[in-house]
N, C-alpha and C positions, 0 to 999 in steps of 0.2 A: 143428757139425762142419764140417770142410773135407775134401772128397774128396781122395784121394791125389794125383791129377794136379795139384792146385792148392796143395798144401802147400809150405812153405818159400818163399813169395812175400810174406809179410807180410799175408796176407788175414785171418788170425785176429786179429792185432794191430789191423788197421784196423776189423774188426767190433767188437771190444771197445771201442776208442776211441770209435766212433760211439755205441754203447750208453751208455757213461759220459757222453758229452757230452749226449745227449738226457736222460738221467736227471738230470744236474745242472741242465739248463735248466728242468726242471719241478719243481725243489726237493728232489730226493733228495740226501742227504748221505753215504750209504753204499751200497756195492755188494757183493753176494755172488754167488759162482758155486759150482757144485758139480762135483765130479769123481767118477767111478765108481772105487771101490776094487777093483783087480784084482791078484791075486798075480803075481809075475814068471813063474811057471810055469803060468799059466792056459792051458788047451789051445787056446783060440781067439785068444790074444793074437798080434798080428802079429809076425812075426820079422824083417821087413825094414824098414829106415828108421824104427826106433823112436826117437821123440824123448822126451826127459825132460820130460814135461808139467809137473812141479813147477817146473822152471827157467823154463818159459814163463810160468806164472802169477806166479812170483816176480818175473821181469823186468818184468811189467806192473804191479807194485806190490801184488799180493795177498799176504795172509798166511794160511797154513794155520791153521784153527781146530781145536779139539778136538771140534767138533760132527760127529757121524755120525748117519745115519738109514738105515733100510731103505726103499727105494722099490720098488714092485711094477710091473713092466712086462714085455712080451714080450721074451725074451732068447734069443739063440743059445746052444744048449747042445750038449753032446756033444764029439766030436773031429772033426778034419778028415775029410771024406768020410763021416762018420756024424753029421751035425748034425741038430738039430731045433729048434723054437722052442717055448718053454714060458714061461708067465707065472710068474716067480719073483721073490723079494725080491733086490734088488741093494743093496749097501752104497755109500752116497755120503758124501763129506766136503765140508764147506763151507769156502770161502775168503772172506776179507773185505778190503775196501779202503775207506778213507775218501776220498770224492770231493772 
């Protein structure tokens, strides 16, 4: 993740490129990343400066797969000003890239 004050500066691209370079250097031939699946109307989804993350991963050469899983982790729940943290299942989707 990149904090909001540092977004749109190419930091995520640099981080991904460094990870891929390191992976290739030790013999990996494929890379996967996961994204959290959230609906457009999710109550805690940011409303300002929303980037189309699918475009980011596609521009970095990743292809969305049909692989989904439920991952359990502490998650912000509720609505703005009435939030809580609960350990819940979150849907994730895998992306693939041949290195």
